[in-house]
C-alpha positions, 0 to 999 in steps of 0.5 A, a space after each residue: 506235380 502239385 495237385 490243384 484243389 479241384 483235383 483233390 475234390 474230384 478224387 475225394 468225390 470218387 472215393 465217396 462213391 466207391 464204397 465209402 459209406 455203409 448201407 445205412 448211408 453213414 460214412 464208414 468211420 470205424 465207430 460202432 453205434 447203438 441207438 436206444 429209446 428209453 424213459 429218462 431214468 433208464 436212459 441215464 442208467 444205460 449211458 452210465 453202464 455203456 461208459 463203465 463197459 467202454 471207458 471214454 479214454 480207451 474206446 473214445 465212447 460218446 453220446 453221439 446224438 440224443 433227443 426227447 420224444 413227445 412221450 417223454 422217452 429219450 432216444 440216443 445213439 452211443 458210439 465207440 471204437 471196436 477195441 481199446 487198442 
């Protein structure tokens, strides 16, 4: 029997309620995240070092979010997969 869209939505909602997220409220999507707050030059160097250690092609590394704080520092979150498999 084919499921109705409503059935699918209810099933997805139940899965989300039953341990579908981490204590921080973020979905458990398999990525590891690190957040940094650094001056602009240091932030650029840190991101370059992150990509050198965890190449985009192997770890799907990325700058997930970033923003400039009032003092001029950059707050950014880097994400990557746990392994390059």
